[in-house]
C-alpha positions, -999 to +999 in steps of 0.1 A: -746-177-206-758-160-173-795-163-163-793-138-132-823-114-127-810-080-129-820-044-130-814-022-160-784-007-142-771-038-132-775-051-167-754-020-179-726-027-155-726-065-163-726-059-200-696-034-196-677-059-178-685-086-207-669-060-231-637-058-210-641-023-196-619-017-165-624+020-162-651+047-166-648+083-165-677+102-153-698+128-132-731+115-114-765+134-114-799+127-109-808+108-141-777+087-137-782+079-100-796+043-106-764+038-127-742+050-102-759+027-074-752-002-096-716+010-102-712+012-063-722-026-060-697-040-081-658-040-079-647-050-115-647-016-131-630+017-116-647+048-118-628+082-121-647+112-107-636+142-130-644+177-123-663+185-155-681+163-183-659+176-209-628+165-190-646+131-186-647+125-224-613+139-231-598+114-204-617+087-221-604+096-256-567+098-243-571+064-229-584+051-260-560+066-282-529+054-260-541+020-251-562+010-283-592+002-260-624+019-262-631+048-236-663+049-217-680+078-199-709+083-176-729+113-175-762+126-163-789+143-185-794+180-196-761+199-187-741+168-179-749+156-214-744+187-231-709+192-213-700+161-232-705+176-265-671+190-271-655+160-262-676+140-286-668+161-315-632+160-308-634+122-307-656+121-337-631+142-359-602+122-348-620+086-353-615+076-316-637+049-300-654+065-271-686+053-256-708+079-239-736+066-218-759+095-206-787+094-180-819+106-196-852+117-177-879+091-173-894+082-208-929+095-201-912+129-192-893+131-226-907+163-247-922+179-214-892+202-208-888+184-175-860+193-153-827+187-169-842+173-200-823+178-231-826+156-264-792+141-261-796+118-295-806+152-316-780+172-300-753+148-307-764+133-338-740+152-362-709+144-341-712+108-332-708+076-355-741+063-340-765+066-311-790+047-293-819+056-273-827+026-250-864+018-247-865-010-223-842-026-197-840-059-217-824-040-247-794-028-228-770-060-234-776-059-270-774-023-272-739-023-254-728-050-278-738-030-308-721+002-295-689-012-289-689-032-322-698+001-340-673+023-320-643+000-327-646-015-361-644+003-397-637+039-391-637+041-352-657+067-336-678+077-305-712+064-299-739+078-276-762+056-255-791+076-238-809+057-211-841+071-195-841+068-157-871+044-155-851+019-177-824+015-149-851+014-121-839-011-096-874-025-089-877-039-123-854-069-130-853-093-159-834-126-168-799-111-183-782-127-209-753-108-227-750-118-268-717-133-278-718-120-312-738-094-330-751-089-365-761-055-379-773-060-415-767-023-426-731-024-409-705-044-427-671-024-430-649-036-457-618-052-443-597-064-473-587-044-501-599-052-539-571-074-551-572-056-586-568-022-571-538-038-550-523-049-582-527-016-600-512+000-567-481-022-568-476-015-603-476+023-599-454+021-569-428+001-589-430+025-617-426+059-598-394+078-597-405+107-572-426+086-546-440+097-512-457+076-488-482+097-468-499+082-436-522+096-412-541+085-381-557+056-396-524+037-396-522+042-357-560+033-350-556+001-370-522-009-354-507-009-390-474+008-379-452-026-384-469-029-421-460+009-429-424+003-418-420-029-437-434-014-469-414+018-466-383-003-460-390-027-490-394+001-515-369+025-497-396+053-502-398+087-481-425+086-457-444+117-442-471+117-414-499+138-407-503+156-373-524+126-363-501+100-378-470+113-361-454+080-344-468+057-372-434+057-389-402+062-365-395+099-363-357+093-361-355+072-392-338+088-421-365+079-446-389+102-423-397+135-437-413+148-408-449+160-406-463+178-437-491+205-440-499+238-426-468+237-402-451+209-419-413+207-428-399+222-457-387+189-472-422+172-465-441+199-483-419+200-512-417+163-518-455+161-520-457+189-541-432+176-565-439+140-563-449+116-592-469+092-568-485+096-533-496+065-515-521+078-489-528+055-461-553+062-434-552+100-441-581+123-453-562+149-476-579+176-452-573+212-458-544+214-434-526+190-457-538+202-491-541+238-485-556+247-520-569+213-534-568+227-569-531+231-567-523+200-546-496+178-562-508+181-597-480+158-612-485+130-590-508+098-594-525+093-562-533+057-544-556+061-513-562+033-487-588+040-463-615+020-444-641+048-449-653+049-487-668+083-480-633+095-476-620+083-511-618+112-537-638+133-511-615+162-514-588+152-538-594+127-568-574+097-567-563+073-594-564+039-574-589+040-545-587+012-521-614+005-494-602-014-466-583-016-431-549-002-433-531-030-417-548-054-443-541-034-474-506-027-464-500-065-460-518-073-494-494-047-509-463-063-493-474-097-503-482-085-539-446-070-543-430-100-527-449-126-545-438-114-578-402-113-565-402-078-579-366-062-576-369-024-566-349-003-590-332+017-565-312+039-591-344+053-604-355+069-570-319+079-558-319+114-575-353+120-559-339+108-524-309+131-530-331+162-537-350+155-505-318+155-487-308+188-500-339+203-492-337+192-457-300+204-456-308+239-467-343+245-452-349+218-426-356+223-388-329+230-364-332+203-339-300+218-318-316+251-308-315+243-271-277+251-272-280+285-289-294+315-272-321+332-288-316+369-302-342+381-278-323+365-250-356+346-240-364+309-240-378+299-274-408+273-274-388+252-297-360+249-269-386+239-246-398+208-265-361+199-273-353+201-235-384+176-230-372+155-256-338+151-243-349+146-207-375+120-216-354+101-242-382+105-266-400+077-246-428+099-229-465+099-239-472+134-251-504+150-249-511+186-261-538+212-265-540+232-298-520+261-310-484+270-313-471+247-286-489+217-305-471+224-335-437+230-317-444+197-301-452+181-334-421+194-352-394+191-325-403+159-305-393+128-324-421+100-321-406+067-328-437+047-317-475+049-323-498+061-295-472+081-280-486+114-294-521+124-283-536+155-294-568+172-310-560+171-346-593+177-364-612+197-342-584+215-323-599+216-290-583+238-262-584+220-228-580+186-243-542+181-231-548+178-191-576+155-193-562+134-222-529+130-202-552+118-173-565+090-195-532+082-208-518+079-172-545+057-161-540+033-191-502+033-183-499+043-145-460+038-145-455+056-179-439+091-182-469+114-194-460+150-205-489+173-211-477+202-235-499+230-232-502+267-232-514+294-208-547+298-225-552+262-233-547+249-196-572+271-183-600+255-200-600+224-181-574+235-151-601+220-126-589+185-134-559+193-112-582+183-084-590+149-100-552+145-105-548+150-067-576+125-059-560+097-080-524+105-074-516+111-111-477+122-115-484+139-148-458+166-159-474+197-172-451+217-196-468+253-198-453+269-228-462+305-214-462+334-239-488+352-221-509+353-253-531+332-276-501+324-295-515+309-328-543+337-329-517+363-325-494+348-350-522+352-376-531+385-365-493+394-368-491+381-405-525+388-418-542+415-398-513+441-397-503+434-361-538+444-349-539+420-318-577+417-312-585+400-279-554+378-283-533+391-252-542+392-215-508+393-200-519+413-169-547+389-159-531+356-159-530+337-127-499+326-108-499+294-121-472+281-094-494+290-065-525+278-085-507+243-088-498+245-053-534+252-039-545+221-057-516+200-038-493+198-065-457+210-073-449+242-092-419+254-107-412+285-128-383+292-154-374+322-173-339+318-183-324+295-209-296+284-184-322+272-159-342+252-183-324+220-185-319+217-147-356+227-140-368+199-167-346+174-151-362+183-115-396+182-130-392+146-140-371+135-110-403+138-090-416+105-101-448+104-078-459+141-080-478+161-106-455+189-115-465+222-133-436+235-151-443+272-161-418+281-188-420+318-198-412+319-234-405+346-262-441+362-269-430+370-304-420+336-317-439+321-346-441+287-359-424+280-392-426+268-419-461+281-426-482+275-457-497+307-474-534+304-474-549+295-508-518+284-524-498+252-532-478+232-507-444+249-520-457+284-510-442+286-475-430+313-450-398+302-435-397+331-411-410+365-406-394+380-434-386+350-460-411+331-483-407+309-511-427+325-537-425+358-557 
């Protein structure tokens, strides 16, 4: 154990090193200058200078989601801290371990409305898992240890550490020691599922005739993909993923139904609606999945595994709630089934699998659209994603923003591995895609990283193109450009009589090619389907360059299927003129 005399700022850096931190995303400012001076004096941790604090948190978020390691951020007080709020809310909604360390004005100035003073603890309280206001330098090692423990265990989430400038004063030093372990009496997340509940779940699984396994982001966060696959194969049950859960189960596997919910596949939504048993793992039954909870899967018994007890029966009442880690509980289920040498009656579920296959055959997504010119003669967004998938062979890390392009990517890019699909699922944050891609690229420097975005979303954090130039990040930006806020426009088309209130801006869009080139990158524009494949190939052939591929697509294309608001999962729009009810 070190007994070096360190300042608060030096102790902060040493403690972060002890936690295995290799990279920090941030932006300096007055209240954080002692922290940045200590950063300068060490070489173990790399700092990435972003161009906006929102970008810093999104980058740390992307880093965390792709690598499984917590992301770390430095910001200054006041506007530096408040600029991080959207990133914190994004991480909170998607349960991502991000630690934001904010400088604060000196302790004696707190409450005096001093320059760049903001109550960061108060402002962030509803959107963090926990927060700390550091009172003295000696507390820093313990606070850092607690913060990382809280952020990465149980249901992961963001943590804020607010440090007044006097606490990091280089003139004050103390005998540094970093705790090896931490004990927080009021925080003891349950890991193993209750054995009695596991047995009840196993019995229900074996007696079902129309089962569905429904998995979410919790499976990915807990690295439980292998266990999910093993259980699904053992039972030969169909699997559907939430938007956040894509990649937890191989997207190309025959048992996979695709994503469910608002823009889920026909077969996934129909299977959930008609099932007699749902095994939910690491998913929240949120409104994008259930639509109207009062009409959700009324014929199904429900088993729900989640590490967060507050999520159980919060929206949908379940028959067998199981508190515990996804990985541990799935392993317990597998062992329970194998221990009893239970033979799965495949004949019992065969008619169900045949029914699902029939739904898919008649109303499934067309994954060969790239070879079919559209009726309008324009490139379709689906074709862009299919071209991307073909060129990357399904092996790219794909980030997205929110909207139509996000849904098209989720529908048409097959994710066979976890942590390859990085997007803002819960908060739906425009501007997330590019900085998240930066975080992924820093985590995996040699990997192909594609940011699927729209002309609206990319403008939210487009200044990070400068960061990409500074650190030579060869990200590929696929801009699905429909000259409108696509999802807003779709809803206005369908539910507001086509009154496009502030959702179009065609005449004021920048020349993205010139803009990209002004940042020192490569820009490519394509507006003909015949050129799409070659332009996509050129984009990814430039291995060491950031390339902005601006694809002009059909302005009137909608995302389907689409659930009708306030109805059950079997009430879907299949296209502009076809619905499954009435």
